[in-house]
C-alpha positions, 0 to 999 in steps of 0.5 A: 937671808937668801945667802944663808939659804944658799950656803945651807944647800950648797951640797945640792948645787955640787951634785946634780939631782938624780935624773927622772926615770922613764915616765909619762907624768911629772914627779915631785912637781911641788919640790917637796922632796928637794930636787928628786926627779929633776936634773940640773941646777937650783935649790929648794927652800920654804916660801913656795906657793904651797910648801917648798919652792925651787929657786935660781939665785947666785951671788955671781952671774949664772946660767942654770937649768932644772929639767925633767924628761917625760918619755913614752908619750903619745904624739900630740899637743901637751901643755906645761904650767908652772907658778913663778915669782921673780925679781926680774933683770935676767938676760932670760928666764923661762919655762920651756918644752924642748926635745919634743920633736919640733922647735923649742917652745918657751914662756918667759918668767915675768918680774912679779912679787905675786905668784903668777902662772905661766904656760907653754904648749908644744906638739910631741912627735917623737914620744918624749919631751923635756920640761925646762926651768931656765935662768940666764941671769946676772949676779943677784937675780932670782926666780922661783918656781912651784907647782909644775903641771903637765897635761895633754891638750893645748894651752888653757887656764893660764893667767899669762898666754900672749904677751905680744909686741909689734916689731915690724919697724925694728929692722928699719930703725936698726938700719937708720942707726937705732940701738937698744939697751937693757935696764943696765944700759947694755946695748943688746938686740931689741928682741932679746930685751923684749923676750927677757921681759916676758914677750912671747909673740912678735907681730910683723905687718905685710905690705904688698909693694911698699915704696920704701922696701920694708915690710914686704915678703922678703923683709918679713921672712928675715924678721920671722927668723929672728923672732922664732930664734928667740923662742917667740911665736909669730903673728903675721898681719896682712894689710892687703895694701902697699901702705897703712890700712886702718879705719881711715884708709883701706887702699888697694895695692896699686897692682890690684886696683883694676881687678874684678871682684873675683880676681881681687878675691883670688889675689887675696888668697894668692898673696896670703898663701905665698907669704905664709908658705914661704914662712913655712918653707924656711921653718918659721910657720906663722902661729897666728894670722891677721886677715886684714888690719883695723877693718872697722869699715872693711878692707880693700875699698870700695869693694870690701867696705862694711856696707857690702857685707857679702863682699867683705865676708868673701874677702875675709874667707879667701884670706882665712882659707889660704891660712888654713891651706898652708897650716891647719893649726895656724890661728886666724884673727880679725882685727878692729881698731880700738876694740877695747873702747866698745861697751862689750870689752869696756875701757882702755884702747888699742891701736895698730 
């Protein structure tokens, strides 16, 4: 049935849609007028969330993009949302905002039979922005899009916002011979596989002076470039230790062991600022930062243990202040182990 639809609309694929004229709002957001207002590849068919839908599908491997550019925009934050369905298996399929004055921002299309809304936010600094619906796919892969929206402000209301993966040990695995394959058995970069499967956030832990040389500042900078290169956002996880920090151990870094409390607080600020400022300088500013890891019983024992809330609050404030000093838009999070097992959240569990 899908092949018959493709044949019926073949003429649409030969001639790109007419480019959108200068506008501050999207037109033909539900594809009820075919590809009018949009540029690029794709075809419309019935079966949308409401009426027609845009579909990417071909009998051979393909790389399609359907775009609409908005101009005359005031600088600031904007969010695009779109409802999607997909059979999965693509090398990449996403909603993206690009040519907006900064790095391209993406939200991956998940494999789902039910219409699902995804969203992505960017900061416009040049008065324009291009909304892109993109598929880099194998023969027979498909994705459908419907009811695109554009609004001023940051993300809110979408059903999928953060799909995170911790890739702190990926480089160590690769250095020891680890390889990663997609569902077709093809060896590929693990981050590419994760991104294509819907991951939009990568987490990296930071240790002060790790014995094995991994997860230090230099390693984090290298991995951050790979994460951002995939169009993913970056979460930096400060352990404030030379090794794992968790509910059973929150050991100070060896270099901080004999510091007074005031000096310890300053060390937290300086270490946090140093790593984050280096990330910013190389163009990979952190989008979110964990100040401490699994701090159920505090951090930097014994000074910051949870039986001394004043000290713990002071250390957390020092780390948070450093985050905001580097970039006021970076979000700060506090991390508890197995938070989902508490009565307030109910069920499940999380770990590291």
